[in-house]
Structures are given as C-alpha cells and as structure tokens.
GUNU-624359 format. One record per residue (C-alpha): residue number from 1; z, x, y. Coordinates in steps of 0.5 Angstrom, whole numbers, always signed. Layout:
BEGIN
SITE   n    up  east north
SITE NUM     Z     X     Y
...
END
This chain:
BEGIN
SITE   n    up  east north
SITE   1   -63    -2   +26
SITE   2   -56    -5   +24
SITE   3   -50    -2   +24
SITE   4   -45    -7   +22
SITE   5   -45   -13   +17
SITE   6   -40   -19   +18
SITE   7   -39   -24   +12
SITE   8   -37   -31   +14
SITE   9   -34   -35    +8
SITE  10   -28   -39    +5
SITE  11   -25   -39    -2
SITE  12   -30   -37    -8
SITE  13   -35   -35    -3
SITE  14   -31   -30    +0
SITE  15   -25   -28    -4
SITE  16   -29   -25   -10
SITE  17   -32   -21    -5
SITE  18   -26   -18    -2
SITE  19   -23   -16    -9
SITE  20   -30   -12   -10
SITE  21   -30    -9    -3
SITE  22   -23    -6    -3
SITE  23   -23    -4   -10
SITE  24   -30    +0   -10
SITE  25   -31    +2    -3
SITE  26   -27    +9    -3
SITE  27   -31   +12    -8
SITE  28   -37    +8    -9
SITE  29   -40    +6    -2
SITE  30   -47    +9    -1
SITE  31   -49    +5    +5
SITE  32   -47    +8   +13
SITE  33   -46    +0   +14
SITE  34   -39    -2   +17
SITE  35   -37    -9   +13
SITE  36   -32   -14   +15
SITE  37   -30   -21   +12
SITE  38   -27   -27   +16
SITE  39   -25   -34   +13
SITE  40   -20   -36   +19
SITE  41   -23   -41   +23
SITE  42   -19   -39   +29
SITE  43   -23   -33   +30
SITE  44   -18   -29   +32
SITE  45   -19   -23   +27
SITE  46   -26   -24   +28
SITE  47   -26   -23   +35
SITE  48   -21   -17   +35
SITE  49   -27   -14   +30
SITE  50   -32   -16   +34
SITE  51   -29   -11   +40
SITE  52   -31    -5   +36
SITE  53   -39    -8   +35
SITE  54   -45    -7   +39
SITE  55   -49   -14   +39
SITE  56   -55   -11   +38
SITE  57   -53    -8   +31
SITE  58   -49   -13   +28
SITE  59   -51   -18   +23
SITE  60   -48   -24   +20
SITE  61   -48   -27   +13
SITE  62   -46   -34   +12
SITE  63   -44   -35    +5
SITE  64   -43   -42    +3
SITE  65   -45   -46    -3
SITE  66   -46   -53    +0
SITE  67   -46   -51    +8
SITE  68   -41   -57    +8
SITE  69   -35   -53   +10
SITE  70   -32   -55   +17
SITE  71   -28   -49   +18
SITE  72   -34   -44   +17
SITE  73   -38   -47   +22
SITE  74   -33   -45   +27
SITE  75   -34   -38   +25
SITE  76   -41   -39   +25
SITE  77   -41   -42   +32
SITE  78   -37   -37   +35
SITE  79   -41   -31   +32
SITE  80   -47   -35   +36
SITE  81   -44   -35   +42
SITE  82   -42   -28   +42
SITE  83   -49   -26   +41
SITE  84   -51   -30   +46
SITE  85   -46   -28   +51
SITE  86   -48   -21   +50
SITE  87   -55   -22   +52
SITE  88   -58   -24   +45
SITE  89   -63   -30   +47
SITE  90   -63   -37   +43
SITE  91   -70   -35   +40
SITE  92   -68   -29   +37
SITE  93   -60   -31   +35
SITE  94   -62   -32   +28
SITE  95   -65   -26   +27
SITE  96   -58   -23   +27
SITE  97   -56   -28   +21
SITE  98   -57   -29   +14
SITE  99   -54   -35    +9
SITE 100   -53   -35    +2
SITE 101   -53   -42    -1
SITE 102   -55   -47    -6
SITE 103   -57   -52    +0
SITE 104   -63   -49    +3
SITE 105   -65   -55    +6
SITE 106   -59   -56   +11
SITE 107   -60   -48   +12
SITE 108   -67   -49   +15
SITE 109   -65   -55   +19
SITE 110   -59   -51   +22
SITE 111   -64   -46   +24
SITE 112   -64   -40   +19
SITE 113   -70   -36   +18
SITE 114   -74   -38   +11
SITE 115   -74   -31    +9
SITE 116   -66   -30   +11
SITE 117   -64   -35    +6
SITE 118   -61   -33    -1
SITE 119   -61   -38    -6
SITE 120   -56   -39   -11
SITE 121   -56   -45   -17
SITE 122   -53   -52   -15
SITE 123   -49   -52   -21
SITE 124   -46   -45   -20
SITE 125   -38   -45   -18
SITE 126   -37   -41   -12
SITE 127   -31   -37   -16
SITE 128   -36   -35   -21
SITE 129   -41   -33   -17
SITE 130   -40   -26   -15
SITE 131   -46   -24   -20
SITE 132   -51   -28   -16
SITE 133   -53   -27    -9
SITE 134   -46   -28    -7
SITE 135   -45   -21    -9
SITE 136   -49   -19    -3
SITE 137   -44   -15    +0
SITE 138   -43   -11    -6
SITE 139   -50    -9    -7
SITE 140   -51    -7    +0
SITE 141   -44    -3    +0
SITE 142   -45    +1    -6
SITE 143   -53    +0    -7
SITE 144   -57    -3   -13
SITE 145   -55    +2   -18
SITE 146   -48    +1   -18
SITE 147   -49    -7   -17
SITE 148   -53    -7   -23
SITE 149   -47    -3   -27
SITE 150   -42    -8   -24
SITE 151   -46   -13   -28
SITE 152   -47    -9   -34
SITE 153   -40    -9   -35
SITE 154   -39   -16   -34
SITE 155   -45   -17   -39
SITE 156   -42   -13   -44
SITE 157   -35   -17   -44
SITE 158   -40   -23   -45
SITE 159   -42   -20   -51
SITE 160   -35   -18   -53
SITE 161   -33   -25   -52
SITE 162   -39   -28   -56
SITE 163   -38   -23   -62
SITE 164   -31   -21   -63
SITE 165   -27   -24   -68
SITE 166   -21   -28   -65
SITE 167   -16   -23   -67
SITE 168   -20   -18   -63
SITE 169   -22   -22   -57
SITE 170   -19   -20   -51
SITE 171   -20   -27   -47
SITE 172   -18   -31   -53
SITE 173   -12   -27   -54
SITE 174   -10   -27   -46
SITE 175   -11   -34   -46
SITE 176    -7   -36   -52
SITE 177    -1   -32   -49
SITE 178    -2   -36   -43
SITE 179    -2   -43   -46
SITE 180    +4   -41   -51
SITE 181    +8   -39   -44
SITE 182    +6   -45   -40
SITE 183    +5   -51   -45
SITE 184   +10   -49   -51
SITE 185   +15   -45   -47
SITE 186   +14   -49   -41
SITE 187   +15   -43   -36
SITE 188   +11   -46   -29
SITE 189    +9   -39   -26
SITE 190    +6   -33   -28
SITE 191    +7   -27   -24
SITE 192    +1   -21   -23
SITE 193    +3   -15   -21
SITE 194    -2    -9   -20
SITE 195    +0    -2   -19
SITE 196    -6    +1   -16
SITE 197    -7    +0    -9
SITE 198   -15    -1   -10
SITE 199   -13    -8   -13
SITE 200    -9   -11    -8
SITE 201   -14   -17    -7
SITE 202   -13   -18   -15
SITE 203    -8   -24   -14
SITE 204   -11   -28    -9
SITE 205   -17   -28   -13
SITE 206   -13   -30   -19
SITE 207   -10   -35   -16
SITE 208   -17   -38   -14
SITE 209   -20   -37   -21
SITE 210   -14   -40   -25
SITE 211   -11   -45   -20
SITE 212   -17   -48   -18
SITE 213   -20   -48   -25
SITE 214   -14   -51   -29
SITE 215   -10   -54   -24
SITE 216   -12   -61   -27
SITE 217    -8   -67   -30
SITE 218   -14   -71   -32
SITE 219   -18   -68   -38
SITE 220   -26   -68   -39
SITE 221   -26   -76   -41
SITE 222   -22   -78   -35
SITE 223   -15   -79   -39
SITE 224    -8   -76   -36
SITE 225    -6   -70   -40
SITE 226    +1   -70   -43
SITE 227    +2   -63   -43
SITE 228    +3   -57   -37
SITE 229    -3   -54   -35
SITE 230    -5   -49   -30
SITE 231    +1   -44   -29
SITE 232    +3   -42   -21
SITE 233    +0   -35   -20
SITE 234    +3   -31   -15
SITE 235    +5   -23   -14
SITE 236    +2   -17   -11
SITE 237    +4   -10   -11
SITE 238    +8    -8   -17
SITE 239   +12    -2   -13
SITE 240   +14    -7    -7
SITE 241   +16   -12   -12
SITE 242   +21    -8   -16
SITE 243   +25    -7   -10
SITE 244   +24   -14    -8
SITE 245   +24   -20   -13
SITE 246   +24   -16   -19
SITE 247   +32   -17   -19
SITE 248   +30   -25   -21
SITE 249   +25   -23   -26
SITE 250   +31   -19   -30
SITE 251   +37   -23   -28
SITE 252   +35   -30   -25
SITE 253   +36   -37   -28
SITE 254   +28   -38   -29
SITE 255   +24   -34   -34
SITE 256   +18   -31   -31
SITE 257   +12   -29   -35
SITE 258    +9   -22   -32
SITE 259    +3   -19   -33
SITE 260    +3   -11   -31
SITE 261    -4    -8   -29
SITE 262    -5    -1   -29
SITE 263   -10    +4   -27
SITE 264   -11   +11   -30
SITE 265   -14   +16   -25
SITE 266   -13   +23   -23
SITE 267    -8   +23   -18
SITE 268    -5   +29   -14
SITE 269    +1   +33   -18
SITE 270    +8   +31   -15
SITE 271   +13   +36   -17
SITE 272    +9   +37   -24
SITE 273    +9   +29   -25
SITE 274    +2   +26   -24
SITE 275    +3   +19   -20
SITE 276    -1   +16   -26
SITE 277    +4   +19   -31
SITE 278   +10   +16   -27
SITE 279    +6    +9   -26
SITE 280    +5    +9   -33
SITE 281   +12   +10   -35
SITE 282   +15    +6   -30
SITE 283   +11    +0   -32
SITE 284   +14    +1   -39
SITE 285   +21    +2   -37
SITE 286   +20    -5   -33
SITE 287   +17    -8   -39
SITE 288   +22    -6   -44
SITE 289   +28    -8   -39
SITE 290   +25   -15   -39
SITE 291   +24   -15   -47
SITE 292   +31   -12   -49
SITE 293   +35   -13   -43
SITE 294   +42   -11   -42
SITE 295   +47   -16   -45
SITE 296   +53   -11   -43
SITE 297   +51   -12   -36
SITE 298   +49   -20   -36
SITE 299   +41   -18   -37
SITE 300   +39   -23   -43
SITE 301   +32   -20   -44
SITE 302   +27   -24   -48
SITE 303   +23   -24   -42
SITE 304   +15   -24   -44
SITE 305   +10   -19   -41
SITE 306    +4   -16   -42
SITE 307    +0   -10   -39
SITE 308    -7    -9   -38
SITE 309    -9    -2   -38
SITE 310   -16    +0   -34
SITE 311   -18    +8   -35
SITE 312   -21    +8   -28
SITE 313   -24    +3   -23
SITE 314   -31    +4   -23
SITE 315   -37    -2   -22
SITE 316   -37    -2   -29
SITE 317   -30    -3   -31
SITE 318   -29    -8   -25
SITE 319   -35   -12   -27
SITE 320   -32   -12   -34
SITE 321   -25   -14   -32
SITE 322   -27   -20   -28
SITE 323   -31   -23   -33
SITE 324   -25   -22   -38
SITE 325   -21   -26   -33
SITE 326   -27   -31   -32
SITE 327   -27   -32   -40
SITE 328   -20   -33   -41
SITE 329   -20   -38   -36
SITE 330   -25   -42   -40
SITE 331   -22   -41   -46
SITE 332   -15   -44   -43
SITE 333   -20   -50   -41
SITE 334   -22   -51   -48
SITE 335   -15   -52   -51
SITE 336   -13   -56   -45
SITE 337   -19   -60   -45
SITE 338   -21   -59   -38
SITE 339   -27   -58   -34
SITE 340   -26   -51   -31
SITE 341   -32   -52   -27
SITE 342   -30   -57   -22
SITE 343   -25   -58   -16
SITE 344   -24   -65   -15
SITE 345   -18   -64   -11
SITE 346   -21   -59    -6
SITE 347   -27   -64    -5
SITE 348   -22   -70    -4
SITE 349   -19   -65    +2
SITE 350   -26   -64    +5
SITE 351   -28   -71    +5
SITE 352   -21   -73    +8
SITE 353   -22   -68   +13
SITE 354   -29   -70   +15
SITE 355   -27   -77   +16
SITE 356   -21   -75   +21
SITE 357   -26   -70   +25
SITE 358   -32   -73   +25
SITE 359   -33   -72   +32
SITE 360   -31   -65   +32
SITE 361   -36   -64   +26
SITE 362   -42   -67   +30
SITE 363   -40   -63   +36
SITE 364   -41   -57   +31
END
C-alpha cells in the first residue's frame, strides 16, 4: 500500500546509499516506489519533498547504527509530526516506520515494532555497511536479483584482493600510489573527478570512506605518528572541473594528484563521435598535459594522475568498485599502522554536542 519510501540518516548510514541509488536508478530500478534520502536536521528538504507525498502511502526508514545521533531525531520527530498532523493516530504511526540499527534495545524503547527492526552487527562501521541491511534502499529499488549481483561484485573483488599477486592486486597498487603521493612526496590533497553523471555522488562517498578511516595522527598503539596520513579528498564532475579549477592543476604552485574516473557506455552519436569516445580522449589529453606539461608556456608537467576505467555501471561493477575502494583504504591503514574502523574524532564531537544540548536531547 506504500508509494513513497523516505530514508533518514547521516554519514555512513546515508552517503553510500545515495551513491548506489544515483548510480543505478536509471537502468536498474524495478520498483514502482518513489525514494527520498534526507540528512539535514533543519528539515527543509524533507518538508519540500513531503509536499508531494500522501501520508497514507508514505513509509520512513530510520538508518542509524547507534541510534545516538541527535541530528537524526530532529528528522524523525518531524516525520512523526507530519504523519500525525495528516490524520495518522499515535497508535499507528510506527506502522509507517522501520529502523536499521545495531541498537535494537533502544529501537524497541523508542517504539519501533519488533518486526520493523533490521539489525546490523555492532562492530560494523557505517561507511562499510552498504552490504548489510543498510543496503535496504538498493534492495527495494533494484530488487533482490540486482542487490545480489551488487554483493557478488564485491565478493569477487574480495577474492581478487585475497588471491592476486602484489603486482596485479588493484587495491594494493592504488593504495601504494596514494601512500607514495601523500607520505613520500607530501602532497596534501587528492582530486577525484568523475566523467559519468551517474557517479556524481562518488566524491562524497570517498571523502567519508578515506578521511574518516585514515584521517588520524595516532596509530593502533596510541602513539603519535611522525608522517602524513590521509589525503584531503575533493573533486566532482570532470567536465565542470576542466572549465574551473583545472587551471590550478596544470599551472598552479601546488601539485595535486588526480584520479580520473571514466565509464564506457553506449551513448547517442554526435557528429560521428560518440560521447564515450570523446570522454575517453578528453581524459587522456588531460592526463598527458599533467604529465608532460608545456615548458614553453610555463607548464612544468610531472604532475601525477591515474585513470579508473569501468566498462559500464551495473550492480555487479558498482559493487566491485566500492569493494575495491574499501580494500584500498584498508591497505593504506596497514602501512600507516592506523585503525581504519574507528572514528574517535567523530565520536568526540557527538559527546561534546550531547553535553551542550542535553536539554534539547531530553526533549527529543
């Protein structure tokens, strides 16, 4: 009886979901459902989206590993009030909610129905959780077969990482390039530019995956490290970037290692040159310019770049790509002797916020 499914969450409970939804919805959506994803506690985007929804046919999924994030509960309360104001009784409100969490005890205390609680393991970090019940949005949108294909792509990348020799191991090669650029050459940032519009959410995903996992100055023994660790990840659309900040890449005073991400897909022909062929040549022209420069015009060259090429964006290939990036981060953490599965800085911020807003939290 539902037509709209709205996901509420922050960080690792939401960013990977936005990436998979945007990447796969055009070709692989099998559901008639309409989806929405919201994180900002001001509720403005959520309110605008709800204008188009019928309360009777709208279902909410709260996604939070700990159920301890204050910002999330502003959205949760807003959704409950919206349902109540449009005629939903207090007794039936939780029939419009499900929750994905590792804190089932608190979920029950809040009022979620037992059979609406989807549990994930306590030790599973949010940014690594898309393969679990946190992937509910992908499963609903694309169906079980496509969700299984997504996870199979990740599983095959797991096997590649486990079995391939170092010289052929993609996660290890990519990690070593990043370590060389960051720790040995002291380049502080890493630019990622995607030339496929379906991967518009790749950079926010990478920002959280890498900087939350590797943005640490204390090693696994609690000792201060004496070398640079995580790069500052930034970027976006490659075509927009070429007409904006690529000038700095080619001629600026700072060297910025760049990763180009391309997708080979059949596109409509334009002037006998397909868009995918144009994109391929465009990326290689940019990479060549970074590498060789033009001394005559003051371009020094010798600026590092890498190209990630994907045949097509499918559930299987996207799963393999995301698993590749996860394993890359793990390899970097091994070399830097960091725990990539915790986020003490994020937790400290939560604790300080709760101490400053205890009255607000109690009201929520």
